[in-house]
C-alpha positions in Angstrom: 115.5 91.5 98.4 118.6 94.0 97.6 122.5 91.6 97.3 125.4 93.6 98.2 128.9 92.3 97.6 132.0 93.7 99.2 135.6 93.3 98.4 139.3 94.8 98.3 139.9 93.7 102.1 143.2 91.8 103.5 146.1 91.6 105.7 147.9 95.5 106.2 150.8 97.0 108.7 149.4 100.1 111.0 149.6 103.2 108.5 148.8 101.3 105.3 146.0 102.2 103.1 143.1 100.0 101.6 140.2 100.8 99.6 137.0 99.5 99.7 134.7 99.1 97.0 130.6 97.7 97.2 128.2 96.6 94.6 124.8 95.7 94.3 123.6 92.2 92.0 120.9 93.0 89.9 120.4 96.8 90.9 122.0 99.7 90.2 123.0 101.9 92.8 122.4 105.4 92.1 119.0 105.9 94.0 120.2 104.3 97.0 121.9 105.9 100.5 124.8 103.4 100.9 126.7 103.2 104.4 129.5 101.8 105.6 129.5 99.0 108.4 131.6 96.7 110.6 131.9 94.6 113.3 134.7 93.4 115.5 134.6 89.9 117.6 132.6 90.3 120.1 131.2 93.8 119.2 128.0 95.5 117.8 128.0 96.2 114.3 129.2 100.2 114.2 128.4 102.6 111.1 131.2 103.7 109.5 130.8 105.9 107.1 127.5 106.7 104.8 126.8 108.5 101.4 123.5 109.8 100.5 122.4 109.2 96.9 122.9 113.0 96.6 126.8 112.7 98.0 125.9 114.3 101.2 128.8 112.2 103.8 128.9 111.0 107.3 131.6 109.7 109.6 132.2 108.4 112.6 134.9 110.7 115.1 137.2 107.8 115.0 137.9 107.6 111.4 137.5 111.6 110.3 140.9 112.9 108.5 141.6 109.1 107.3 138.5 107.2 105.2 137.1 108.8 102.5 133.4 107.3 101.1 132.8 108.3 97.3 130.4 106.7 94.8 131.1 106.1 90.9 127.2 105.7 89.8 128.1 105.0 86.0 129.7 101.8 87.6 127.2 101.2 90.1 130.0 101.3 92.8 130.6 102.6 95.7 134.4 102.7 97.6 136.0 103.6 101.5 139.4 104.5 101.2 141.3 103.9 104.1 144.4 105.7 105.1 146.7 105.6 108.2 145.2 102.4 109.3 145.0 101.3 112.7 144.8 98.1 115.1 141.2 99.2 116.0 140.2 99.3 112.3 140.4 95.4 112.3 136.7 94.3 111.6 134.3 92.8 108.6 133.3 95.6 106.6 129.5 95.3 105.3 127.5 97.9 102.9 123.8 98.3 103.4 121.5 100.7 101.7 120.2 103.8 104.0 117.5 106.0 103.5 119.1 108.6 105.8 122.6 109.5 107.1 121.5 109.2 110.6 121.5 105.3 109.9 125.3 106.0 110.4 125.1 106.4 113.7 125.6 104.3 116.9 121.8 106.4 117.8 119.9 105.4 115.0 122.0 102.4 113.1 120.2 99.2 115.4 116.9 100.8 113.4 118.6 100.1 110.3 115.5 98.1 108.9 117.8 95.2 106.4 118.6 91.7 107.2 120.7 90.6 103.6 123.6 91.4 104.8 126.2 90.1 102.6 129.9 87.8 103.4 131.4 91.1 103.9 135.1 91.5 103.7 138.3 91.4 106.3 140.2 93.7 107.3 143.0 92.8 109.4 145.6 95.5 111.0 148.7 93.8 112.3 152.2 94.1 113.1 
């Protein structure tokens, strides 16, 4: 199985910024679409932002204008730049491969066939 590693989270105050990084162990990411997902306690995992293998992107409404997804295939990494963080962004963030951007949406995310989730990286927004 593909093994993904996420890092870059931490404790921040509202309005601050943070950048998350997704890498893969034993694989290069250039041929993969990659999605960032998050899960807060008591809630379903939700899609946050996704990027296709040809760099088309998707953002859920709650993060539009604040988050930016990008990739650097030479470094085999996908990034999530998070600006103006809010209390509701508090969650554990995971990355996973996707075949289509639609798997970032609430309607199709449950159909994503992937069960090798990494440990995730925790983002806590608190004052």
